[in-house]
N, C-alpha and C positions, 0 to 999 in steps of 0.2 A: 881322528877324522882326517881324511886326505883333503888336499887343497881343492881338487875338482868338486868334492862333495861340499866344501865350504862355498865354492863359487855358485854351486847350484842352490845354496840356501837362500841367498838374497832374492832370487826370483820367486821362490816359494813364499818367503815372507811378504814380499811385495804383492804377490798374488793373493795372499790372505788379506792384506790391507785393502787391495782393490775389491775383493769380494765383500768385505765389510762395508766399504764405501758404497758399493753397488746395492747392498742390502738397504743401507740408509736411504739411497736415492729411490729405490723401489718402494720402500715404505712411505716416503713422502708422496710419490706418484700415486700410490694406492689411495691415500687420503683425498688427493685431488680427483681421482677417478670416481671415488665414491660420491663426492659432493656433486660432481658434474653429472654422473649417471642418475643420481636421485633427482636433480633438478630437471634433467631431460625427460625422465619417466613421468615426473609430475606434469611437465608442460604438455607432453603427448597425451597423458590421460585427461588433462583439462581440456585440450582442444577436442578430444574425442567426445568428452561429455557434453560440451557446449554444442558441438556439431550435431550430436545425436538428439539432444533435447530441443535444439533450436528449430522452430517451425516457421513456415511462411505465415506472415500476418494476413489473414483474409480480409476482404473488404468488409467494412462495417455494414451492419444491416441497414439498408437505406430506407428512409421513411416513405410511406405512400403519400401521394399528393392529397391535399385536403379533400378534393371532390371524389377521390377514388377509395376513400376509407369505407370498407364495407359496413353497412348498417344491418346487423342481424339480430333477430329476436333470441331470447334464451332458448336453451335446448328444448324445454317443454313446449314452447310456442311454435317450434319449427316442425309441424306435423302436416300431413297431407290435408288438402282443402276438403271441406265437407262434400264437395261435388265429386271427389274421387272416392268411390266405394269399393270395398272388397266383397266379391260375391260369396255368399254363404253356401256350404255344401248342401246338396239337394236333400239328403237324408236327415238333416238336422231339424231344428225347431221350425214351426210354421211361420209364415210371413208376419202375422199380427204381433209376434214377439219382438220384432225389430224396433218399432217405435218406443217400446219400454226401455230398450238399451241406449237410445239416443242421448238422453241427458247425461248419462255417465261417460259417454264418449265425446261429449261436446268439445270442439277445438276452437281456438281463437286464432284468427289470422291478423297479424300485425303488419301494417303497411311499412314501407321504407320511409325513413325520416332523414333528410340531409343533416349531417353532423353540424353542431354549433361550436364556435371558438370563443374562448376567453383569452385575451392577450394584454400584455403591457409591454414596457420597453425591454424587459428581460426574457420573458418566457411566453409561450403560447400553449394552451391546453385545448384539445379537441374532445367534445363530449358527445357521447352516443345516447340516443333516446331510449330504445328498447331495453338496454342493459343498465342504464343510469351510471355509466362508467367513463373513464378517460381512455380514449383509444390512442392517444399520442401526445408527447410533450416535446416542444422545440425550444432550444436554448439559443437566443439570438447573439449572446456574447461569446459563444464558443463554436469554433469551426471543426469540421470533421478532419481527421489527420490524413486521410487518403484523398478525399476531394475537398480542397480547401475553400471551394465556393459554396459548399453546403453547410448548414448549421447542424450541430449535434442534435439528433432527434431520437427520442426514446419511444419505441413501439413495443408494447407488452408482448411476450412470447405466446401466452395462452389467453384467448378471448374470454374464457370463463373466469379468469383470475385477475382481471384488470382492476386498477385502483377505483375504489368507491363501489365496487359490485357488492350488493347486499344479498348474500346467499340465504334464501329461505328454504324450509323443508320442501322436499321434492313434490309434495302433493299440491303446492301452490303454483298456479299458472298465470302468466301475464295475459290479462283479458283486453286491456286497452291503454293506449297513451292518451291521456286526457289533456295534457298541456305540455308544450315544449317551446319556450320562447326566450329571447334574449333581450336584456336591456343593458345599459352602460355599466360594465363591470360585473354583471351577474347573468346567470341562466337559471330559469325555473323549469323544473320537470315534475310532472305529476302522472303517476301510473296506477292502474287498478289491477289487483290480483284477485283471483278466485280459487276457492278450495271447496267444492261442492256448493253448499248454500252460504258459506262464509265468504266475506269479501274484505279486502284490505287495501287501503289507499295509501300509497307512499308518495310523499312530496319531498323533492330535494331542491334546495336552493344553493347553487354554486356561486361563490364570490371570489374575486381576485383583486387585491389591493395594488395600487401603483408601486413600482420598484420592489416587487416581492416575488419570491419563488413559491409561496405557500398558497395553495388553493384550498379554500374553506367550503365545507359542505355541511348544511344542516338538514338532517333527516327528520321528517314528521310521519309517523305511523299512526294511521287512524283506522280503527276497527269499524267498518261501515255496516257490519251486520247487527243483529239484535242480542246475540249472546257473547260472552267474553271469549277472547282467543288467547291461547298460550303458545308461544313459540319456544319449544324446548332449547333451541339454539339459533342464534342469529350471528352470522359470520360476515364481517366487513373486511373485504380483501384489499391488500395493497400489492400491486404488481411489483415484482423484483427486478432490479437492474442486472443486466448481464455483466460479465467481465469487461473491463475497460476497452480492450482491443476489439471486442465484438460490438460495443456500443459506439465508439468514436474512432476506431482504427488505430489507436495508439499502440506502438510497440515500445514497451517500457521495460526498464531493468527489473522492476519489482511490481507485480500486479496483484495486490491483495483483493479479496472478495469476501464479504461478510454478510450474514444475517444478523440484525441488531435488535435488541429489546432491553427494556428497563423494568426490573422488578418493582412492583408498587410498594412493597414493604421496605426493601433495602435502598431504594432509589439509586440503584447501581447498574451501570451498563454491562451487558453480557453479549458475547459474539459467538456465532456458530458458523462453521465452514459449510458452504453449500455443496461442496464436492465430496463429502464424507460418504461412507458406504450406506446403502439404502436403510438397513436396519438401524444403524446409529443415527441417521438423519431423521428418521421418524421419531426416535425416542427423545430427540431434542425438544420436541413440542412440550409446553408446559400448560398446566390447568390452573395455576395460581394467578391472581390478578397481576396485570402488567400495566405500566403507565403509557408506554408507547412501543411501537414496533417499526421495523423497516429493513432495508438492505442498503449496502454501499459497495462501491468498488474503489479504485485508487483515488479518483478525482471527483466522483459524483455520488449523491445519496438520494434515496426515496424513502421518506419517513412519515409515519402515520401518528398523529397526536390526537387521541380522543378527548372530548370534553370531560368525560369520567372514565376511570380506568376500565379496561376490558376485564370483567370479573371472572371470566372463564379461561383466561390465558390466551393462547393463540394456536392456530393450526399452521402446518407447513406443507408446502407442495413445491415441486420443481419440474421443469420441462427440460428434457434432454435434447440437445440440438447438435447436428453434425458440424464438424469443423470443415468449412469449405477448403477443398484442395488436399485434405488429409483423410482419405477413406479409412473408416473404422475408428477414427478418433472423434471425441464429442466433448461438449462442455455443458454445464448446467445453468439454467436461469431459475432462480428460486422465487417463490412468492409466499407471503405470510399473511395470515388472516386473523384479525382480532375477534374474539368470541364473547358475546353476551349470552348468558344462560337464563332460562325460564323467564323470558320477556312476556309479561302479562299485559294484554290490551283489552281494557273494558270497552263496552260499546260506546262509540261516538266520543271517545276520550283520546286526544292526541298524546303520543309518547315520542319525545324528541331525543335525538342524538346529534352531537356536533363533532366533527372531525376536521383537523387541519392536515393537509398533506404537503410536506416540503419535498419538492423534486428539483434539485439543482446542484450547484457545485459545492464541494467541501472546502470552502474558503473559511478562514477564521472569522472574518467579518460577518458572513451570512449565518454560520452555525451558531455564533454567539447571540443571534436574535431568537433562537429556539430555547426551549426549557434548558435549565442549567445541566441537567443530566445527560444531554445529547452531545456535550462537548467532546466526549470520548470517541465519537464517530469519526473524528479527524484522523485518528491513527497516525499522527505525525511521526512518532518514534517507533523504531523496531521493538523497543522494550517499553512496556506500559508505564513503568516506574520513572521514565525520563520525559513523560509527556509534559510535566510541569515546567521542564526546561525548554522543550521544543516550542511550545506555543508562544511564550514571550519573544523568542528569537524570530519566529515568523512574523509576528506583529511588528517588531522592530525593523525587520527586513522591508516590510511594506512601507513603513514610515520613512526609511532611508530612500526607497524608490521615489516616493512623493517629493522628497527634498532634492534628489539628484536627477530624477527623470529617467533612470535606466536600471533595470533589475541586475544587469551585469555588473555595473558600478556599485550597486547596493550590496551585492555579494562580496565584492572586494573590500568595501568599507566595513561590512559586518565582520568579515574575517580578520581584518586588521585591528578592529576594536576589541574583539575577543582576545586576540594575541597580546594586545597591549595590556589588557586587564591581567592576563597571566604572565606578564613580563617578569615581575619579581620571582615568581615561582620557577619559571624556566631558567632565569639567571642563576638561581641558587643550585639548580640541577647541573647547569654547565660548570659552575665553579667547583662543585663536588667532583664531577668527572675529571676536571683538570687536575685537582689535588690527587685524585686516585692515580692518574697517569704519572704524576710527579714522583710518587712513592712506589711506582711499579717495580723498579729494579730491586728495592729493598724487599718488597713482597715476594718477588721471584727468588731472591736469595734465601729468604726464610723457608720457602717451599722446598728448595733444594737441600737446605741444611737439616731440616726436620721431617723429611719425607718418610722416614721410617716410623715416626711418632706423630700421627695426625693430631692427637689431643694436645700435645705440647706445641705443635705448629700453630694451631688455632689460638692457643693462649698467647703465643708470641706476636701473632698477627694483631690480635686485639690490643695488646700493649702498644704496638706500633701505631695503630689507628688513634689511640688516646694521646700518644706523644705528639703526633702530627696534627691532631684536631680534625680528623677525617671521619665522616660517617659513611660506611660502605653502601648504605641504602640511601644516601643523600641524593643520588642522581636518579633514583627510581621513584621515590615517594612523591616529589613534586609533579612528575609526569603522570603518575596514577591519578592525582587530584584533577588533572586537566581532561582525562579521558571521557568522563560522563558529559561534560560540556561539549567537547568536540564531537562525540557520537550523536548528541542531541542536535547539534547544528548540522551535522552531516545528514542525518535521517530527515530533519525538517526540510532541508533543501530538496531532498528527493521526493517528499510527499506534497510539496506545495503546488496546488493547482494554479497559483498565480504565475508560475514560470512556464506554464504550458504555452507552446507556440510563441515564446519570446526569444527574439534573436539578440546576439551580442558578438561583435567582431565577426569572425568567420563562422561562428556556430549559428545555425539557422533556428535551432530550438534548444533551449537550455535543459529540457527534460530528455534529450536525446544525445547520442555521441556527436561530437563536432567533426563530422565527416567532411573531408576535402577531396574532391574528385570522385571517381567511380569506385564501386566495391569490386575488388579483383581477386581477393584471396579468402576462400571459404565464406564468402559473403561479407568480408571485412574490407575496410579501406584504410586510408591514412587519417588518424585522429591526432592532430598536433598537440592538443593540450595534454593528453595522457603520455605522449612521448616526451614533452617538456618536463612533465612531472617526474617521470622516471629518471631522466638525466639529473634533475635536481636531487633526487633521492640518492643517486650514486655519489654526487658531489658532497652532499651532507654526510654520507656514510664515511667518505674519506676524511672529512674534517672532524668527525666525532672522535674524541680521545678514547683510546683503547688501553686500559690499564693492564697490560700483559695478558690479554685475552688469549684463549686457546686458539691455535692456528685454524683448527677445524671450524670453530665457531666464527672466526673472522671470515673464512671462505663462505660459510652459509650466509652471513650477514650481507656479503657482497653479491650473492645470488638472489637475495631477497627482492631487490628492485625488479629483477627480471620476472620473478614469480608473480609479483604484484602487477606487473605490466600485462601479463597474460590473463590473470584473473579479473582485472578491472578494466580491460581494454574497451569494453562496450559501456563503460560508466557514463551516465548522463553528463553533458558538458557543464551543467551548473555545479555538479559535485567536483569534477576535475578542476574547474576554475577555482573553487574554494580550496582544494588541496594544493594546487600549484601556488597560489598566493601564500598559503600557510607554509609551504616549503621555502619559498623565497624569504619570508619573514624569519624563519628558523635559521637560515644561513646567515642573514644579516645580523641577527642577534648573536650567533656564535662568533662571527667575525669581530663584533664589538666586544664580546667577552674575552677573546684572545687579545685584542688590542689593549684592553684595560689591564689584563693580567701581565702583559709585557711591560706596560708603563710602571706597574707596581714593582715588578722585579728590578727594573732599571733604577727606580727610586730607592729600593732596599739596597741594591749594589752600591749606589752612590753615597748613601748615608753610612754604610759600613766602611767604605774606602776613606771617608772623611774623618773617621774616628782616629785619635792618636794611638800609636802602637803601645 
């Protein structure tokens, strides 16, 4: 080979080397590009999903003033006056036949009655005479989220399905309101119904105890006729609550909505979704006895507790309401009615029914006053099997608030206490990860040496773990033990009505994001707590020991805080406060773990140096 050819060899060889180096660089860049592209696509998709699903919060349905609540008779009583007659066709029956028809067509005119109110320091109930039902409930301790000057007020969506409405067979007509009077703490209503020659007198006595959200009603059915009367079906309706944002104007991160009931046999709570498809919704009604029925949303509940179980189960109905400002969209307001079957009323013999209706907040303190089976209505945890952890955490949170005077400080204290309880477990996990990091080079060497024989490689690695006294799962198992408690605490803070409209630092409401300044980007603004939390997650990620982890995995872990930032940006400030404090505690504990490890290494190095050769 000639010298010029040899001279040309070096550039070729160098070119090959450069190409190989270039390939390596491109390969590394591809990994980075894949990670970045996946994260960007995810973030864009998440923004699109939240922007598409996010809707303007309509104004809550505002209550009618007490004097403007319409007093209407039941449908069968709202007929034309006897003075309004329809002329008969000329070719029909002669005039003498008309008087014979008059008794069958007799109509009853019910005058308007001003509604009466029963109130205590917590709640006010407005009672309507012709229907014997509650037309509205006002909660004095809770303000509307849109108009902070107004109390949260519940107005039933369907007048025919209001709470305490006793639905008789259609043949019975309201003939007269015989008594409608109020005394201190009670309202008495007496009405007469007619069905041909049969007459039925229904007396209702409503009572409201001080400092209570439960309105009690005692029904007395008296057959005023001479022969027995059988009601094949008697339905006592309980008006259902709408979703929280349509009741009180709250825009919440999670807005559950349930129909609730308790089987008389199993004494177990069951829940139904009000927004299921029509056919499925109708099938949810049961005909077996139930102890109680009701509805609930995120923060409030309306529950019916009869003195004796509804032997015929319950019926369901729902009212479809348009969403203000979103044409074509709608939401459902459910109602549930307890059923008594084959109610026999002998002549002049009263038959009584007693019902307590709880309409109020889903606070642990109030719900615990109800029958034990109703505790599940709280729905504190996203997972029902964690309820037993979430409830005591909420009770303890309220105790801390009473002690320190602030729910924000109570959240901080509760988070610290939980983390202190799990200190030994977390410390063990940190020590295990540090040991794994220490033997990382040896693990990498074994992987390289036995990469052609995976079975032998695993065997050698297990021998190494035994020699070094390291458990590869030691860093995971302690963390897994903490997850149920942290999830229970997390969901309990999200579901607590006690945090509603409670401010802390710059956060105006612990159930909403801690917005600072105006909303300027797709309806979002600056939320300092979630930004602080993300920065702490990045710092903790950098501090966490990585025992020779795959570079791709390390990059994904570094992008995780950004993904969490986008997913959780609108998280309620009470939850981000908990998470931020938890991150700070984790970083401090990790620093302490590193400090103690360094001291132990220095001590071992000093003791080995002092030994004679």
